[in-house]
Every structure is written in structure tokens, then in C-alpha cells.
C-alpha positions in Angstrom: 283.5 20.8 183.9 281.3 19.7 181.0 278.0 21.0 179.9 275.3 20.4 182.4 272.6 17.9 181.7 268.9 18.3 182.6 269.3 16.0 185.5 272.3 18.0 186.9 270.4 21.3 186.6 267.4 19.8 188.4 269.6 18.5 191.2 271.4 21.8 191.6 268.0 23.6 191.9 266.9 21.1 194.6 270.2 21.1 196.5 269.7 24.2 198.7 266.1 23.2 199.6 267.1 19.7 200.6 270.0 20.9 202.7 267.7 23.5 204.3 265.2 20.8 205.3 267.9 18.6 206.9 269.6 21.4 208.7 266.3 22.7 210.1 265.4 19.2 211.4 268.7 17.9 212.6 271.1 20.9 212.8 274.7 19.9 212.1 275.3 21.9 208.9 278.6 20.1 208.2 277.2 16.6 208.3 273.9 17.6 206.6 275.9 19.0 203.7 277.8 15.8 203.3 274.5 13.8 203.4 273.0 16.0 200.7 276.0 15.5 198.5 275.6 11.7 198.8 271.9 12.0 198.1 272.6 14.0 195.0 275.2 11.4 193.9 272.6 8.6 194.4 270.1 10.5 192.3 272.6 11.2 189.5 273.3 7.5 189.3 269.7 6.2 189.6 267.4 8.8 187.9 268.8 8.6 184.4 267.9 4.8 184.3 265.0 4.6 186.7 263.4 7.9 185.9 262.8 11.1 187.9 260.5 10.4 190.9 257.2 12.3 191.1 258.5 14.3 194.0 262.3 14.7 193.4 262.8 16.9 196.4 261.0 14.5 198.8 263.1 11.7 197.4 266.3 13.6 198.0 265.2 14.6 201.5 264.4 11.0 202.4 267.7 9.6 201.1 269.7 12.5 202.7 267.9 12.0 206.0 268.8 8.3 206.1 272.4 9.1 205.3 272.5 11.9 207.9 271.1 9.6 210.5 273.9 7.2 209.8 276.5 10.0 210.0 275.2 11.3 213.3 275.2 7.9 214.9 278.8 7.3 213.7 279.7 10.7 215.1 278.1 9.9 218.4 279.9 6.5 218.6 283.2 8.2 217.9 282.6 10.8 220.6 281.7 8.1 223.1 284.9 6.3 222.4 286.9 9.5 223.1 285.0 10.7 226.1 283.2 9.2 229.1 280.0 7.6 227.8 278.0 8.8 230.8 278.5 12.4 229.8 277.1 12.0 226.3 273.6 11.6 224.9 272.5 8.2 223.6 272.6 7.8 219.8 268.8 8.1 219.6 268.9 11.4 221.4 271.8 12.6 219.3 269.9 12.0 216.1 267.0 14.0 217.4 264.1 11.7 216.7 260.9 13.3 215.7 258.3 13.5 213.0 259.2 12.8 209.4 260.8 15.8 207.6 258.3 17.6 205.6 259.0 18.7 202.0 259.5 22.4 202.4 257.4 23.0 199.3 257.2 26.7 198.6 259.6 27.7 201.4 262.9 28.9 200.0 265.8 29.1 202.3 268.4 29.8 199.6 269.2 33.2 201.1 269.7 31.8 204.6 272.1 29.2 203.1 274.0 31.9 201.2 274.4 34.0 204.4 275.8 30.9 206.2 278.2 30.0 203.3 279.5 33.5 203.2 280.1 33.7 206.9 282.7 36.4 207.8 284.8 33.8 209.6 285.6 32.3 206.1 288.1 33.4 203.5 286.8 34.5 200.1 288.2 31.3 198.6 286.3 29.2 201.2 283.1 31.2 200.8 283.2 30.6 197.0 283.9 26.8 197.4 281.2 26.3 200.0 278.6 28.3 198.1 279.1 26.3 194.9 278.8 23.1 196.8 276.0 23.8 199.3 273.9 26.2 197.3 275.0 25.4 193.8 274.9 21.6 194.3 278.3 21.1 192.5 280.5 18.2 193.5 283.9 18.8 194.9 285.4 17.4 191.7 283.5 19.9 189.6 284.6 22.8 191.7 288.2 21.7 191.7 288.1 21.3 187.9 286.7 24.8 187.6 289.5 26.3 189.7 292.2 24.1 188.3 293.2 22.7 191.7 293.5 19.0 192.8 290.3 17.5 194.1 291.9 16.7 197.5 292.9 20.4 197.9 289.3 21.5 197.2 288.0 18.9 199.6 290.2 20.2 202.4 289.1 23.7 201.7 285.5 22.8 201.9 286.0 20.8 205.1 287.9 23.6 206.7 285.1 26.0 205.8 282.4 23.8 207.4 284.6 23.3 210.4 285.0 27.1 210.8 281.3 27.7 210.6 280.8 25.1 213.3 283.4 26.6 215.5 281.9 30.1 215.0 278.7 28.7 216.5 276.6 29.8 213.5 273.0 28.6 213.4 270.7 28.1 210.4 268.9 31.4 210.6 269.0 34.8 209.0 271.6 37.1 210.6 270.4 40.0 212.8 269.0 43.0 211.1 272.0 45.1 212.1 274.4 42.7 210.2 272.2 41.9 207.2 273.3 44.7 204.8 277.0 43.9 205.4 276.4 40.1 205.1 274.4 40.7 201.9 277.3 42.6 200.5 279.5 39.6 201.1 277.0 37.3 199.4 276.8 39.4 196.3 280.6 39.8 196.3 281.1 36.0 196.4 278.6 35.5 193.5 280.5 38.3 191.6 283.8 36.5 192.1 282.3 33.2 190.9 281.2 34.9 187.7 284.5 36.7 187.2 286.5 33.5 187.6 284.2 31.9 185.0 284.3 34.9 182.6 288.1 35.3 182.7 289.8 32.3 184.3 292.7 33.4 186.6 294.9 30.6 185.2 295.0 27.8 182.8 294.6 27.3 179.0 291.0 28.4 178.6 289.9 32.0 178.8 286.5 31.2 180.4 284.4 28.5 182.1 280.8 28.9 180.8 279.6 26.6 183.5 280.8 28.9 186.3 279.3 32.0 184.7 276.0 30.2 184.1 275.9 29.0 187.7 276.6 32.5 189.0 273.8 33.9 186.9 271.4 31.1 188.1 272.3 31.8 191.7 271.7 35.6 191.4 268.4 35.0 189.6 267.4 32.9 192.6 268.4 35.7 195.0 266.5 38.3 192.9 263.3 36.2 193.2 263.6 36.5 196.9 264.6 40.2 196.9 262.9 41.7 193.8 263.2 45.3 195.1 266.9 45.2 196.0 268.7 47.5 193.5 272.1 45.9 193.9 270.8 42.4 193.3 269.2 43.6 190.1 272.4 45.5 189.3 274.6 42.5 189.7 272.3 40.3 187.6 272.2 42.9 184.9 276.0 43.3 185.0 276.4 39.5 184.6 273.9 39.3 181.7 275.4 42.3 179.9 278.9 41.0 180.3 278.2 37.3 179.5 276.3 38.4 176.4 279.7 39.0 174.7 281.1 35.5 175.6 280.7 33.9 172.1 282.7 36.7 170.5 285.6 36.9 173.0 287.6 34.0 171.5 288.5 32.9 168.1 288.2 29.3 166.7 291.6 28.4 168.1 290.8 29.9 171.6 292.7 33.2 171.1 291.5 36.2 173.0 289.6 38.9 171.0 289.5 42.3 172.6 286.1 44.1 172.9 286.9 46.6 170.1 287.6 43.8 167.6 284.7 41.5 168.5 282.1 40.5 166.0 279.1 42.1 167.7 276.6 40.0 165.6 277.7 37.1 167.9 276.6 38.9 171.0 273.5 37.6 172.8 270.9 40.3 172.1 268.3 38.8 174.4 270.6 39.0 177.3 271.5 42.6 176.4 267.9 43.6 176.2 267.1 41.9 179.6 270.2 43.4 181.3 269.7 46.9 180.0 266.0 47.0 181.0 266.9 45.6 184.5 269.6 48.2 185.3 267.4 51.0 183.9 264.6 50.0 186.2 266.9 49.7 189.2 268.5 53.0 188.6 265.1 54.7 188.3 263.7 53.4 191.6 266.3 52.1 194.0 269.3 53.5 195.9 272.4 53.8 193.7 275.0 51.1 194.2 278.3 50.0 192.6 276.8 47.0 190.7 274.2 49.2 189.1 276.8 51.6 187.9 279.0 48.8 186.5 275.9 47.4 184.8 275.2 50.8 183.3 278.8 51.0 181.9 278.4 47.5 180.4 275.1 48.6 178.8 276.8 51.6 177.1 279.3 49.2 175.6 276.7 46.6 174.6 274.3 49.1 172.9 276.9 50.6 170.6 276.5 49.1 167.2 280.2 49.5 166.4 283.2 50.0 168.7 283.6 53.5 167.2 280.1 54.4 168.3 280.9 53.8 172.0 280.0 56.8 174.1 283.3 57.0 176.0 282.5 60.3 177.7 279.4 58.8 179.3 281.5 55.9 180.4 284.1 58.3 182.0 281.2 60.0 183.8 279.9 56.7 185.1 283.4 55.7 186.3 283.6 59.1 188.1 280.5 58.1 190.0 281.7 54.5 190.6 285.0 55.8 192.1 283.0 57.7 194.7 281.3 54.5 195.7 284.1 52.0 195.9 287.9 52.0 196.5 289.0 49.4 194.0 292.1 49.6 191.8 290.4 47.7 189.0 287.8 50.6 188.8 290.6 53.1 188.4 292.3 50.9 185.9 289.2 50.8 183.7 288.7 54.5 184.3 292.1 55.2 182.9 291.2 53.3 179.7 288.0 55.3 179.4 289.8 58.6 179.9 292.4 57.5 177.3 289.6 56.8 174.8 287.5 59.9 175.5 290.2 62.5 176.1 293.6 61.1 175.1 296.2 58.5 176.1 298.4 61.0 178.0 295.5 61.8 180.2 294.7 58.1 180.7 298.3 57.5 181.7 298.0 60.2 184.3 295.0 58.4 185.9 297.3 55.3 186.2 300.0 57.1 188.3 298.4 56.6 191.7 298.2 52.8 191.1 302.0 52.4 190.8 302.4 51.8 194.5 299.2 49.8 195.0 300.2 46.2 195.9 296.7 44.9 194.8 297.6 45.4 191.2 298.5 42.6 188.9 299.5 42.2 185.2 296.5 44.3 184.1 298.2 47.5 185.1 301.0 46.8 182.6 298.5 45.7 180.0 296.6 49.0 180.3 299.8 51.0 180.4 300.9 49.2 177.2 297.6 50.0 175.5 297.8 53.7 176.3 301.5 54.0 175.4 300.7 52.4 172.0 297.9 54.9 171.5 300.3 57.7 172.3 302.8 56.4 169.7 305.5 55.3 172.2 305.8 51.8 170.6 309.1 50.9 172.3 307.7 51.5 175.8 304.4 49.9 174.9 306.2 46.7 173.8 308.1 46.5 177.1 304.9 46.8 179.0 303.1 44.2 176.9 306.0 41.8 177.5 306.0 42.5 181.3 302.2 41.9 181.4 302.6 38.7 179.5 305.2 37.4 181.9 303.0 38.2 184.9 299.7 36.7 183.8 298.9 33.0 184.6 296.2 32.8 181.9 297.5 31.3 178.7 295.0 33.0 176.4 295.9 36.4 177.9 299.6 35.6 177.8 299.4 34.7 174.1 297.4 37.8 173.3 299.8 40.1 175.1 302.8 38.4 173.5 301.2 38.9 170.1 300.6 42.6 170.8 304.3 42.9 171.7 305.4 41.0 168.6 303.4 43.3 166.3 305.3 46.3 167.8 
């Protein structure tokens, strides 16, 4: 995925509103989403040479509406061939004739779309793919490139996701009040996963995808405009800003990974740090405490230390104590072990790791943290073995090279 152009960003901003207008008017989320993608493609081809229309959203809605009408008639014809024609509505009825679709103007249905894309009937991978396509406006090819899978594979994943939503009988409306908190948690988790995949790619030769992190931040900003008093939305946005602020210092000129303690902090994005710190401080002072707020507070402690040696590790340990009471997540305990190792001592940090030995959710990071703490304790032989084991287990080339270099130095 290359750097986004102004046209691409404009189209991504318009995508959820155009899709919302079509789904409200016609229903058929699966076909409407396909029609919107074709409208976005037409705009990407025409606007750079013909100019952006005065009403870009209205233009996209009209083009998408025409395409959706074609798709619905084709679907109706297919169904008539398969079943008794007398039992089916005529094409005109199937298309649901009515007044022209109005430009939604100030109406923002992004949150409704997010709830639909993060439907509990879908796997996390499908939720992510559908969110990026329907709400983010990315093409299947762009999403496939970001996750290093063939375009055909991603297309199948998106098609299955839309089919699952249709089979679940979901409608384009907000979930019932009783389900809303749980569904909101799923939405934030999906946006968090998108950001994490962008910040540290799970596989491949690049450590990160700036386009995915930027898109995740853009989407959470959109949610925050709709829910300005939600503490966890603010906490997630603050966490993303405070974490992404370090991106420019995370790799060397040759793409090698640079750990937090060795980064050139003058390269950190100070504006993002100031914004993130203010946002999480405000949320902590006036909203119910949640895990994203606590993670953002931890990130703020790291980002506000002028040097690595100035980091207040005891405060970080205290924050992880709070976080562990809120969530059952092995990565939290893993990071807690690092903090304890830095604040108290490596042996105490290794003791925190012990319960994770039998946790089947762990990956190469357990060995990487163990290696770091063993090296701090002076057990270089055991540390080297753990670094090598972690290097073999990771699928990220920058991480593998870094871990291998740590082993080589020992």
C-alpha cells in the first residue's frame, strides 16, 4: 500500500456515508457495498483528470445507485431462473422504486456501519477486512497487500463476511441498547487490531505499515466525533497517538528494528504526544476507567520521559497492576514482567512470567521477554538460547533479524 493521495483520502471519508445512503434506500448490504466500491473506483479514475465534482458525495451516491440497480436486477433475474417466476417479485419491485436518494448531508452513519461490520457472527479477521473495505473505503487489493495475502484470498474473506451478515438477518440499524456496550467493545477491538497490525506487522519484511496505522487513527477519530464523552474511545485514540508518535524512530535507515530504550527521541512526534497525553488525562479525570485509558497512560509515561533512564518504571508497574484487574490478556502480563524487571529486578520479572508458560495464547514474545530479563540477570547463555528460540518463532523479518543480532552479541 503506497502513500494515500488527496483523492484517496477524500474517497475514504465519503465511503461510509455513500454506503449508508444506499443501504437505507435499498437494503442489501452485500450488493450495496459492491456498488460503492465500483463508484469509488470510477471516481478514482475520473476525478484526477475531470476534477472533483461540486458535490462529491452526491456524485458517488448517484453512480453507486445506478450500479446497485443493475446488480439488483441481475440478482432478481438469477433468482427467477432458479425458482418459479410466479413466486418472485418483478424486477421493478425488487429494486424498490421510490424517490431519488437524498444526500445524507450532516447525517453520519459511520457507527452503525461499524457495528454491522463487527457483527459477532464474523471472525476477527473478517471483521477487520470488512471494516477496512466498507468503512475505510480501501480496495480489496489494498487490504490484501497490507496483510500480505493474495487478493483472491482477501476477496473470498470479504465475500464470506458479507454472506454471514446476510444469513444472520442483520439490518442497517443500531443494535439494541442491551447489546450496545458489548458490540462497542468489539468495534474498538477491531480498530485496535488494525492499528497493531500496522504498527508491528505480524509477518513480512517491513516492521510496520504506516497506512494501516493512519487509517486506524482516522477511523477512531471519526468514532470520537460521534461519541465525544466515551472514555474508552478517547483512551484508544490517545493510545494510538502516543504509540504511533514513536514510529519514525523505530527503524534504522536499513529497516532494522530499534528498541524503545535505544530510540532517538528527538524523532518522536511531539504534537501527537501532547495531544494523546491531554486526551487520556481528560478521560481519566471524568469518565469510567477502562483498559484503553490505562494503556494510554502507560504509553504517556514512556513518551514524556526525556531519556530512557528517566522512565518512571514504578509508575508503569502500578498501572499494569490496575490493567491486570481489568483484562485477562497474556500480553499485559508479559509487558508487566518487563516493567517489574526494570523497576525491581530481572529475577522478579522472570517470576511474573512463570504463569504464562502454559498459556497457549503466547507466541515468540514470551521467549523474547525471557531473553531480555535473563540477559539483565547476567545469565548470557540462557538468554542467548531464548533469543534464538524467539527468532525462530517470529514471522516478522525485522524482528527475526533483531533477535538474531541480540543472540549473536551474546
